[in-house]
MARVEXKE-59630 format. One record per residue (C-alpha): residue in one letter; residue number from 1; x, y, z. Coordinates in steps of 0.5 Angstrom, whole numbers. Layout:
! residues N
 code pos  east north    up
    a NUM     X     Y     Z
...
! end
This chain:
! residues 867
 code pos  east north    up
    m   1   -20   345   174
    v   2   -18   341   168
    r   3   -20   334   171
    t   4   -26   337   172
    e   5   -27   339   164
    k   6   -25   333   162
    i   7   -32   329   166
    l   8   -36   334   164
    l   9   -34   334   156
    g  10   -35   326   157
    f  11   -41   327   160
    l  12   -44   330   154
    i  13   -40   326   149
    a  14   -43   320   152
    r  15   -50   323   152
    t  16   -51   326   145
    i  17   -48   318   143
    i  18   -54   315   147
    f  19   -60   321   145
    s  20   -57   320   137
    a  21   -57   312   138
    p  22   -63   310   135
    e  23   -64   310   128
    e  24   -70   310   122
    a  25   -73   303   121
    y  26   -79   301   119
    i  27   -84   295   121
    e  28   -91   292   121
    l  29   -95   297   125
    e  30  -102   294   126
    m  31  -108   298   130
    k  32  -114   293   131
    g  33  -116   292   124
    q  34  -111   298   120
    t  35  -104   295   118
    n  36   -99   298   114
    e  37   -93   294   112
    f  38   -88   299   112
    y  39   -88   304   117
    r  40   -83   309   119
    v  41   -80   309   126
    l  42   -74   311   129
    l  43   -71   304   134
    d  44   -66   304   139
    e  45   -61   297   137
    e  46   -59   296   145
    t  47   -64   297   149
    e  48   -70   296   143
    e  49   -74   301   145
    l  50   -79   304   139
    y  51   -80   312   139
    l  52   -86   313   134
    g  53   -87   320   130
    v  54   -94   324   132
    g  55   -95   326   125
    d  56   -94   319   121
    f  57   -99   316   127
    i  58  -105   321   127
    d  59  -104   319   118
    f  60  -103   311   119
    a  61  -110   312   123
    k  62  -113   317   119
    i  63  -115   321   125
    e  64  -118   327   120
    d  65  -121   331   127
    l  66  -113   331   130
    k  67  -109   336   128
    f  68  -101   336   130
    d  69   -97   344   130
    k  70   -90   341   130
    k  71   -87   348   132
    s  72   -91   348   138
    l  73   -91   341   139
    r  74   -99   342   141
    i  75  -103   336   139
    k  76  -111   338   139
    g  77  -117   335   137
    n  78  -122   328   137
    l  79  -119   322   137
    d  80  -126   319   135
    r  81  -133   322   136
    e  82  -133   321   144
    k  83  -126   323   146
    i  84  -122   329   146
    i  85  -115   330   148
    d  86  -111   337   147
    i  87  -104   335   149
    k  88   -98   340   149
    l  89   -92   335   149
    p  90   -85   337   153
    k  91   -79   338   150
    e  92   -76   332   155
    g  93   -75   326   151
    l  94   -77   328   144
    i  95   -73   327   138
    e  96   -75   332   132
    t  97   -74   331   125
    e  98   -75   335   118
    d  99   -82   333   118
    d 100   -85   330   124
    v 101   -83   329   132
    y 102   -81   323   135
    i 103   -83   319   142
    k 104   -81   314   146
    l 105   -87   308   145
    e 106   -89   309   154
    d 107   -90   316   153
    f 108   -93   316   146
    k 109   -99   310   149
    k 110  -100   317   155
    y 111  -102   321   150
    f 112  -105   317   145
    q 113  -109   313   150
    i 114  -107   307   148
    s 115  -109   301   153
    s 116  -103   296   150
    s 117   -98   295   146
    n 118   -94   288   143
    w 119   -87   289   140
    d 120   -84   283   137
    a 121   -77   284   136
    e 122   -76   278   131
    r 123   -81   279   126
    y 124   -80   287   127
    i 125   -88   288   129
    l 126   -92   292   133
    n 127   -99   291   135
    l 128  -103   297   139
    d 129  -109   296   142
    p 130  -113   304   143
    e 131  -118   306   148
    f 132  -121   310   142
    k 133  -126   307   137
    t 134  -121   307   129
    a 135  -123   310   123
    k 136  -122   302   120
    e 137  -128   300   125
    y 138  -132   306   124
    k 139  -131   305   116
    m 140  -133   297   118
    e 141  -138   298   121
    l 142  -141   302   115
    n 143  -140   298   111
    n 144  -143   291   114
    q 145  -149   296   114
    r 146  -149   298   108
    s 147  -148   291   106
    l 148  -154   288   110
    l 149  -158   294   108
    a 150  -156   293   101
    m 151  -157   286   101
    a 152  -163   286   105
    k 153  -167   292   101
    k 154  -164   287    94
    e 155  -168   281    97
    q 156  -174   285    99
    e 157  -175   288    92
    l 158  -174   281    89
    e 159  -180   279    94
    e 160  -184   284    93
    k 161  -183   283    85
    g 162  -184   276    85
    d 163  -177   276    81
    y 164  -176   269    84
    v 165  -176   263    81
    q 166  -184   258    83
    k 167  -187   253    81
    e 168  -194   254    79
    k 169  -198   251    83
    a 170  -202   244    80
    l 171  -210   241    82
    i 172  -206   235    84
    s 173  -199   232    83
    p 174  -196   226    83
    g 175  -194   227    91
    i 176  -189   223    96
    l 177  -191   217   100
    k 178  -187   215   105
    v 179  -187   207   108
    s 180  -185   207   116
    y 181  -183   201   120
    n 182  -184   202   128
    n 183  -181   198   133
    s 184  -182   201   140
    d 185  -180   195   144
    i 186  -176   190   140
    e 187  -175   184   145
    e 188  -183   184   145
    n 189  -183   185   137
    e 190  -189   190   138
    y 191  -187   194   131
    s 192  -192   198   127
    i 193  -193   199   119
    d 194  -195   206   117
    l 195  -196   210   110
    d 196  -196   217   109
    y 197  -198   220   103
    g 198  -196   228   101
    t 199  -199   233    95
    q 200  -200   238    92
    l 201  -209   238    91
    f 202  -213   243    89
    y 203  -208   247    89
    g 204  -207   247    96
    e 205  -203   242   101
    f 206  -206   235   102
    q 207  -203   230   108
    v 208  -205   223   111
    s 209  -203   218   116
    q 210  -205   211   115
    k 211  -204   206   121
    v 212  -204   200   116
    y 213  -201   194   121
    p 214  -203   191   126
    e 215  -209   195   126
    s 216  -212   200   121
    d 217  -213   207   123
    l 218  -213   214   121
    d 219  -208   218   124
    y 220  -209   224   121
    i 221  -211   228   115
    r 222  -210   234   113
    l 223  -212   240   106
    q 224  -209   246   109
    y 225  -209   253   104
    a 226  -203   257   107
    e 227  -203   263   103
    v 228  -209   264   100
    f 229  -213   269   105
    g 230  -207   272   107
    s 231  -203   270   114
    y 232  -210   266   115
    y 233  -209   259   115
    l 234  -216   255   112
    t 235  -215   247   113
    f 236  -220   243   112
    g 237  -218   236   117
    d 238  -214   236   124
    f 239  -214   242   127
    y 240  -214   245   134
    l 241  -219   249   138
    e 242  -218   256   140
    s 243  -224   255   146
    d 244  -223   259   152
    a 245  -219   255   158
    i 246  -225   254   162
    f 247  -228   250   157
    d 248  -226   243   157
    a 249  -229   241   150
    e 250  -224   237   146
    r 251  -219   241   143
    s 252  -216   237   138
    l 253  -221   236   133
    r 254  -222   233   124
    g 255  -227   239   121
    v 256  -226   246   118
    s 257  -221   252   121
    f 258  -220   258   119
    s 259  -215   262   123
    k 260  -209   266   123
    n 261  -206   262   129
    e 262  -204   255   128
    f 263  -200   254   134
    y 264  -203   258   141
    g 265  -202   257   149
    f 266  -208   258   154
    r 267  -208   260   161
    v 268  -209   257   167
    n 269  -208   260   173
    n 270  -201   262   174
    r 271  -199   257   169
    t 272  -199   257   161
    v 273  -200   251   157
    i 274  -198   251   150
    e 275  -200   245   145
    g 276  -201   242   139
    e 277  -199   238   133
    a 278  -192   237   130
    y 279  -193   232   125
    n 280  -187   228   123
    a 281  -182   232   128
    n 282  -178   229   133
    l 283  -176   235   137
    v 284  -180   241   140
    e 285  -176   247   144
    l 286  -179   252   147
    y 287  -177   259   147
    r 288  -179   264   152
    n 289  -176   272   149
    g 290  -172   269   145
    n 291  -168   264   150
    l 292  -168   256   150
    d 293  -174   254   156
    d 294  -176   247   155
    y 295  -176   241   150
    q 296  -180   235   148
    i 297  -178   229   145
    v 298  -185   228   140
    t 299  -187   220   140
    d 300  -194   221   137
    n 301  -194   228   133
    n 302  -196   232   139
    f 303  -193   236   145
    r 304  -195   240   151
    f 305  -192   245   155
    d 306  -194   246   162
    v 307  -189   253   164
    i 308  -190   258   169
    n 309  -192   265   167
    l 310  -185   269   170
    s 311  -187   274   167
    s 312  -193   278   164
    t 313  -190   280   158
    d 314  -186   274   157
    k 315  -187   272   149
    y 316  -186   264   147
    t 317  -184   262   141
    i 318  -183   254   139
    k 319  -177   251   134
    i 320  -180   244   131
    f 321  -174   239   129
    y 322  -177   235   123
    r 323  -174   228   122
    d 324  -171   229   115
    g 325  -167   235   119
    r 326  -171   241   117
    e 327  -173   247   123
    e 328  -179   251   123
    t 329  -179   257   128
    k 330  -187   259   130
    t 331  -189   264   135
    i 332  -195   262   140
    y 333  -201   267   141
    v 334  -203   266   147
    l 335  -211   266   148
    g 336  -215   271   152
    n 337  -208   276   151
    q 338  -214   282   147
    n 339  -209   284   143
    i 340  -210   292   140
    l 341  -211   292   132
    n 342  -211   299   128
    k 343  -216   301   126
    g 344  -221   299   121
    e 345  -216   292   122
    n 346  -221   286   122
    d 347  -219   279   125
    f 348  -224   272   126
    v 349  -223   265   127
    i 350  -229   260   124
    q 351  -228   253   127
    v 352  -233   247   127
    g 353  -231   240   128
    e 354  -232   233   131
    g 355  -226   231   136
    v 356  -222   225   135
    d 357  -222   221   140
    d 358  -228   223   143
    k 359  -233   224   137
    k 360  -236   231   140
    l 361  -238   235   135
    q 362  -235   242   136
    s 363  -236   249   133
    l 364  -233   256   135
    v 365  -234   263   130
    k 366  -230   269   133
    y 367  -229   277   130
    s 368  -225   282   132
    h 369  -225   290   130
    g 370  -221   295   131
    v 371  -226   301   132
    t 372  -220   306   133
    k 373  -212   305   134
    d 374  -213   305   142
    l 375  -220   300   142
    t 376  -222   293   140
    l 377  -228   290   141
    t 378  -229   282   140
    v 379  -236   279   140
    g 380  -236   271   138
    s 381  -240   265   139
    s 382  -238   257   141
    i 383  -243   251   142
    l 384  -238   246   145
    e 385  -239   239   149
    n 386  -234   235   153
    r 387  -233   227   154
    e 388  -238   226   159
    g 389  -243   229   154
    d 390  -245   237   158
    k 391  -247   243   153
    y 392  -244   250   153
    d 393  -247   255   149
    v 394  -243   260   150
    a 395  -243   268   148
    e 396  -237   272   148
    g 397  -236   279   148
    a 398  -228   282   150
    f 399  -226   289   149
    a 400  -219   292   150
    y 401  -218   299   151
    r 402  -210   302   151
    f 403  -210   310   154
    g 404  -205   314   158
    l 405  -198   317   157
    e 406  -195   314   150
    e 407  -188   311   154
    y 408  -193   308   159
    p 409  -199   306   155
    t 410  -205   303   160
    l 411  -208   296   157
    l 412  -215   294   159
    s 413  -217   289   157
    g 414  -225   285   159
    t 415  -228   278   156
    v 416  -235   275   159
    l 417  -237   269   156
    e 418  -244   268   157
    d 419  -247   260   158
    f 420  -254   260   156
    n 421  -254   253   158
    s 422  -253   253   165
    n 423  -256   261   165
    e 424  -249   264   168
    l 425  -244   269   167
    n 426  -237   268   167
    f 427  -233   275   167
    k 428  -225   276   166
    s 429  -220   283   165
    v 430  -214   284   165
    v 431  -210   291   167
    e 432  -203   292   164
    q 433  -199   298   166
    g 434  -193   301   164
    l 435  -187   303   168
    p 436  -181   306   169
    a 437  -174   303   169
    n 438  -177   297   164
    t 439  -182   295   170
    n 440  -189   292   168
    f 441  -195   291   173
    t 442  -200   287   171
    f 443  -207   285   175
    r 444  -211   280   173
    y 445  -219   277   175
    e 446  -224   273   174
    d 447  -231   272   176
    y 448  -234   264   174
    g 449  -242   263   175
    v 450  -245   257   180
    y 451  -244   251   174
    t 452  -237   254   172
    s 453  -234   254   178
    e 454  -236   248   181
    r 455  -232   245   175
    l 456  -226   249   176
    r 457  -227   249   184
    k 458  -226   256   184
    e 459  -231   262   184
    k 460  -226   267   183
    s 461  -218   268   181
    y 462  -213   274   182
    n 463  -207   275   179
    i 464  -202   281   181
    d 465  -196   280   178
    l 466  -190   286   178
    s 467  -184   285   173
    k 468  -178   289   171
    g 469  -172   288   167
    f 470  -165   289   169
    r 471  -159   288   163
    r 472  -158   282   165
    m 473  -164   280   169
    s 474  -171   279   169
    g 475  -176   277   175
    s 476  -183   278   177
    v 477  -186   277   184
    g 478  -194   276   185
    y 479  -199   274   189
    f 480  -205   269   186
    k 481  -211   267   190
    s 482  -217   263   188
    n 483  -224   262   193
    y 484  -228   256   192
    e 485  -233   254   198
    d 486  -228   252   203
    d 487  -222   250   198
    d 488  -218   256   198
    l 489  -212   257   194
    y 490  -206   262   197
    q 491  -200   263   192
    i 492  -194   267   193
    y 493  -189   266   188
    l 494  -181   271   186
    n 495  -178   268   179
    l 496  -172   270   176
    d 497  -168   270   170
    y 498  -160   271   169
    n 499  -157   271   162
    l 500  -150   270   164
    s 501  -147   270   156
    r 502  -151   270   151
    n 503  -152   262   149
    v 504  -153   262   158
    r 505  -158   262   163
    l 506  -160   262   169
    s 507  -167   261   172
    l 508  -170   260   179
    s 509  -178   260   181
    n 510  -180   260   188
    e 511  -187   259   190
    y 512  -191   259   196
    y 513  -198   257   198
    k 514  -203   255   203
    y 515  -209   250   200
    s 516  -216   248   205
    t 517  -217   241   204
    r 518  -224   238   208
    s 519  -223   231   210
    d 520  -230   228   214
    g 521  -233   235   215
    i 522  -226   238   218
    t 523  -223   243   214
    s 524  -216   244   215
    k 525  -210   249   212
    v 526  -205   246   208
    e 527  -199   249   207
    g 528  -192   248   201
    y 529  -187   251   198
    g 530  -184   249   192
    s 531  -177   252   188
    q 532  -175   250   180
    a 533  -168   252   178
    k 534  -165   251   171
    i 535  -159   251   167
    n 536  -161   253   159
    y 537  -155   253   154
    s 538  -157   255   148
    g 539  -151   253   144
    i 540  -147   253   137
    d 541  -147   247   132
    g 542  -154   245   134
    f 543  -152   244   141
    n 544  -157   245   146
    a 545  -157   243   154
    i 546  -161   243   159
    l 547  -160   242   167
    e 548  -166   243   171
    g 549  -168   241   178
    k 550  -174   242   183
    v 551  -177   240   189
    g 552  -183   241   192
    y 553  -185   240   200
    e 554  -192   240   203
    e 555  -192   241   211
    n 556  -185   240   212
    d 557  -185   233   207
    m 558  -182   232   201
    i 559  -188   231   195
    e 560  -184   232   189
    d 561  -176   232   187
    e 562  -173   231   181
    i 563  -166   233   177
    k 564  -165   232   170
    l 565  -160   233   165
    g 566  -163   234   158
    i 567  -157   234   152
    i 568  -160   236   144
    k 569  -156   236   138
    n 570  -159   238   132
    p 571  -158   237   125
    s 572  -152   241   123
    e 573  -151   244   115
    k 574  -143   242   114
    g 575  -138   236   119
    f 576  -139   229   119
    f 577  -145   229   125
    s 578  -148   233   119
    s 579  -154   228   117
    i 580  -154   226   125
    d 581  -158   228   131
    s 582  -159   226   138
    t 583  -162   227   144
    f 584  -160   224   151
    e 585  -163   225   158
    v 586  -162   223   164
    g 587  -164   225   171
    h 588  -167   221   178
    s 589  -175   224   181
    r 590  -180   220   186
    e 591  -185   218   181
    k 592  -180   215   176
    g 593  -173   213   179
    t 594  -167   213   175
    f 595  -169   214   168
    f 596  -165   214   162
    e 597  -167   216   155
    i 598  -162   216   149
    r 599  -164   217   141
    f 600  -160   217   135
    t 601  -164   219   128
    y 602  -160   219   121
    i 603  -161   221   115
    f 604  -158   219   108
    d 605  -158   221   101
    d 606  -163   216    99
    n 607  -168   218   102
    i 608  -168   214   108
    y 609  -169   216   115
    i 610  -166   212   121
    e 611  -168   212   127
    f 612  -165   208   132
    p 613  -163   206   138
    d 614  -169   210   141
    i 615  -168   208   149
    t 616  -172   208   154
    s 617  -171   206   162
    d 618  -173   207   169
    d 619  -176   203   175
    s 620  -181   199   171
    g 621  -176   196   165
    t 622  -171   197   160
    q 623  -174   198   152
    v 624  -170   199   146
    g 625  -174   201   140
    g 626  -172   204   133
    r 627  -175   206   127
    i 628  -173   206   119
    e 629  -177   210   114
    k 630  -177   210   106
    s 631  -181   216   102
    f 632  -181   215    94
    y 633  -183   221    89
    l 634  -189   218    86
    g 635  -187   221    79
    n 636  -181   219    79
    p 637  -180   213    84
    l 638  -173   212    83
    l 639  -170   220    84
    k 640  -166   221    91
    i 641  -170   227    93
    n 642  -167   226   101
    n 643  -174   227   103
    n 644  -178   225   110
    n 645  -183   230   111
    v 646  -188   228   105
    t 647  -190   235   104
    d 648  -184   238   102
    g 649  -181   239    95
    w 650  -174   239    93
    v 651  -170   244    88
    e 652  -166   242    82
    g 653  -162   245    76
    k 654  -156   246    72
    v 655  -150   249    73
    f 656  -147   252    68
    v 657  -141   257    65
    d 658  -145   263    62
    e 659  -139   267    58
    n 660  -143   272    55
    s 661  -146   273    62
    n 662  -154   274    61
    g 663  -156   269    67
    i 664  -158   263    60
    m 665  -155   258    58
    d 666  -155   258    51
    g 667  -154   254    45
    d 668  -146   254    46
    e 669  -144   254    53
    k 670  -143   247    57
    e 671  -145   245    64
    y 672  -140   245    71
    e 673  -139   239    74
    g 674  -136   238    81
    a 675  -139   244    84
    e 676  -142   243    90
    i 677  -149   247    92
    i 678  -153   250    98
    s 679  -159   250    99
    s 680  -164   250   106
    g 681  -164   243   105
    g 682  -158   241   104
    s 683  -152   241   100
    s 684  -151   237    93
    v 685  -145   236    88
    v 686  -147   237    81
    k 687  -146   231    77
    e 688  -142   229    71
    d 689  -149   232    66
    g 690  -149   238    71
    k 691  -155   236    74
    y 692  -155   238    82
    i 693  -162   235    87
    i 694  -163   238    94
    g 695  -169   236    98
    n 696  -172   238   105
    i 697  -175   244   102
    g 698  -180   247   106
    s 699  -186   249   101
    r 700  -188   256   106
    d 701  -182   260   104
    i 702  -178   262    99
    h 703  -171   260    99
    t 704  -163   261    97
    v 705  -159   257    93
    e 706  -151   259    93
    v 707  -145   255    90
    n 708  -140   254    95
    r 709  -134   258    92
    e 710  -129   253    96
    s 711  -131   247    90
    i 712  -130   251    83
    d 713  -125   254    80
    p 714  -123   261    82
    m 715  -123   264    76
    l 716  -131   263    76
    i 717  -136   266    81
    q 718  -144   265    82
    g 719  -147   269    77
    k 720  -153   272    80
    e 721  -151   274    88
    v 722  -157   273    90
    i 723  -162   266    87
    k 724  -168   266    90
    y 725  -173   262    90
    k 726  -181   258    94
    g 727  -182   252    95
    a 728  -187   247    92
    i 729  -192   242    96
    a 730  -189   235    94
    s 731  -187   237    87
    g 732  -179   240    85
    v 733  -178   247    84
    k 734  -173   248    77
    v 735  -167   253    78
    d 736  -161   254    74
    i 737  -154   257    76
    p 738  -150   261    71
    l 739  -142   262    73
    s 740  -140   268    71
    p 741  -131   267    69
    v 742  -128   273    72
    s 743  -122   277    72
    m 744  -117   280    75
    i 745  -114   288    74
    s 746  -108   289    77
    g 747  -102   294    76
    f 748   -97   298    82
    v 749   -96   306    84
    e 750   -89   308    82
    a 751   -86   314    85
    n 752   -80   318    80
    s 753   -73   316    82
    d 754   -71   322    86
    i 755   -77   322    92
    e 756   -75   321    99
    e 757   -77   313   100
    r 758   -81   315   107
    k 759   -85   321   103
    y 760   -87   315    97
    m 761   -89   310   104
    g 762   -93   316   107
    v 763   -97   317   101
    l 764   -98   309    98
    s 765  -100   309   106
    g 766  -106   314   105
    l 767  -108   312    98
    d 768  -115   309    96
    i 769  -115   305    89
    i 770  -123   305    87
    l 771  -126   301    81
    k 772  -132   303    79
    r 773  -137   301    74
    d 774  -142   306    70
    g 775  -139   311    75
    e 776  -141   307    82
    e 777  -136   304    86
    i 778  -135   296    85
    s 779  -129   295    90
    k 780  -124   298    94
    t 781  -116   297    96
    e 782  -109   299    98
    a 783  -104   298    95
    e 784   -97   294    99
    i 785   -91   295   100
    d 786   -88   296    93
    g 787   -94   299    91
    y 788   -98   293    87
    y 789  -105   294    87
    y 790  -111   288    85
    f 791  -118   287    84
    e 792  -121   280    84
    n 793  -128   277    82
    v 794  -128   282    75
    l 795  -135   281    71
    p 796  -134   282    64
    g 797  -135   290    63
    e 798  -132   297    62
    y 799  -128   299    68
    s 800  -125   305    71
    v 801  -120   305    76
    e 802  -119   311    80
    i 803  -113   313    86
    v 804  -116   318    91
    p 805  -111   321    96
    t 806  -113   320   104
    s 807  -107   322   108
    k 808  -106   330   111
    r 809   -99   330   111
    y 810   -97   328   104
    n 811   -99   331    99
    g 812   -97   328    91
    s 813   -98   330    85
    y 814   -99   323    80
    d 815   -99   323    72
    k 816  -107   321    72
    k 817  -111   320    76
    e 818  -116   315    73
    i 819  -115   308    67
    k 820  -120   306    64
    v 821  -121   299    63
    k 822  -125   293    59
    v 823  -126   287    61
    s 824  -128   282    55
    s 825  -133   276    56
    g 826  -131   268    55
    r 827  -131   261    58
    e 828  -125   264    63
    g 829  -123   270    66
    d 830  -116   274    64
    y 831  -111   278    68
    y 832  -111   285    66
    e 833  -103   288    68
    d 834   -99   294    69
    n 835  -105   299    71
    n 836  -100   303    73
    f 837  -100   311    77
    l 838   -94   315    78
    v 839   -92   320    83
    e 840   -89   326    80
    s 841   -87   329    87
    v 842   -90   330    94
    e 843   -91   335    99
    v 844   -91   334   106
    v 845   -97   339   109
    e 846   -96   341   117
    d 847  -102   343   121
    k 848  -102   350   124
    i 849  -106   350   131
    e 850  -108   358   134
    e 851  -106   359   141
    d 852  -111   362   145
    s 853  -110   366   151
    a 854  -111   360   156
    d 855  -107   357   153
    e 856  -101   362   153
    n 857  -101   361   160
    k 858  -100   353   161
    e 859   -94   350   163
    e 860   -90   345   159
    g 861   -92   340   164
    a 862   -99   341   164
    d 863  -100   337   159
    e 864   -98   331   162
    k 865  -103   332   168
    a 866  -109   332   162
    v 867  -108   325   160
! end
């Protein structure tokens, strides 16, 4: 009996020693951006097992809608806005202290829905990864939204008020002259010399390109007003004709155009043709629904894309990369798409000009009016002529009518084109129906007169298309039929897109077709099918890539095959390759054999553009070429503006220390040397005289200019948060940049000597320190382990520092809640220290949860089942 009692006593003593082994320790706790570098836990030194306090964690996580009743051991409320818990802790395995209850880490993770944890026993750091959204995450989201909205609002207000620097337009300016030497084949010495000139003429943008040697020819001329008439372009010179695709008139004209559309496309059967002129560009990328679809290296200022219509709802944009590193994004309007105008809204196109190549006169007038918010009518007239001399005298009438459910509307549109020369009607109609589950149905019907059908080799055509979007996948299936005598065409297609990630998209296009052909009086049917696959990568740092393969068969014989890899590197803002871009393409096809092309371009600070080597190779041979260009501002030929596009301008000005923060360089204030200035066209380092200059600034856009904070004294910041300016045509815009001296405000949140350290730490971890000016919050921070806090980048002025308790458990009383600080002006900032607060006492507050009848009947372990 005595032996049994001794064994039992020994077991109880051992159990007591083991259970009381965990001791108080302080660790660094991190949880999705929330950090406490002096967080109290209980730690078993032998097993390295952690115990976390329930109340302390709720306070640390700032979970406002969660309560912990220490007496009943109940946790109830919301972890976040979606997750709700109601837990009654089992008494086994708990360690109770005077003001909290501690749980083993593994149990703690179950109760509080912590998916994983990482305990670093050497550095005393614990990382928690919760399944719920933390207060810090909600706060960051809210702050980001506020910051973006505030910045957008500020920029919008600046633009609406015209509160940005803008150079006044002039009747004429000196302009920029560019001399170009191009050699397409160095071995054969096939070189040419060109001159380009851009200036501000009669308050518009004037540009002319002249071939000088070996032959003289006017290549391009245009005077354009882009903003005089709202969103319309008034163009004198070169432009593209917006006629219907069924007429084969020349589109590249020289004359007068008044239109909203600088770039557009038109439909041909089941394809969309997008073409235009990108002067002084070396690359044009085509994007469909925001993803890279194709690209084209520009060799003669023109581009053309012939793309399969994957969906009736496809939206196209092009991104033009110019030789000076500037890029421009343009929306493509597809001709024939009858858009609904707002009630009373008008839209019109007027174009008259002569073909650049065939010298045939073309003219077009079109007017649209929004009769109601759901009905738009269009009338038009055009006089056209093709290269064979056939003339078209066309009257056009069209309508677009929207009806049906608001969520799933029906759009019915139709166009009638009457050619008075052939005395016949041509008709087009489209029905577009929105359906549930992100589905669209489209039906197109076209009917042509005798003369037109003979030229197009089709009398009627039908196109039925059903497209649907999924989460990452979209696709369309369709049927196309074209009738012409015995030469009919039937086509079935299936197209799929899959966004593998934000940067990678897979595309697959398949078609099966059948057409009739007639030879020696015998009509025969020909069947064929084709497939095209693409992997598009729209990358970061200016890298894009397309891997493309296609194959086509007729009567089981291969008639087409090609595989191609293209890699594009566009100029980036920073880094060693910031002024270099390149294109690389390699592939094989039945037509070209194995082909290869690579081009490097370099842009130097002394406004010299070099393109070398430009290598093209296929079965016909290999050519190595190159190009060099240099631009001169005729108002000051020695000015280094780094411009390659002759209609672009530049921004220049002084950088100075604004001692009194009034935004103006006063007589006794001095320039600042060595700062890096960044704008749309690149960057520039401020010279000894305080001046900077940046070229490649587009004349049509509003730009921002800013100082790289890392390049200036830490006690200086850019005086104006947003500095905006409007580009100028072949001219400079002067923008001076003030640097304001900033100071630091600091202090301590101290504690009375009789306050326990754990309570003091509880107060510090739940305390916001706010800097205000004129009653408005400027900045917010938290105290460090020792109570130290600080605010950086404080401009001259009168401020108040306030403390705002956020802890639910630790209620502190303070000697004061606010301190006034006056920050003086001067060339250098200062330190304003010892702005201290004293914690006089701390009270620990505990939650109470009222038990309902259902809770009283719960067993103590029921909470584990809920978890």
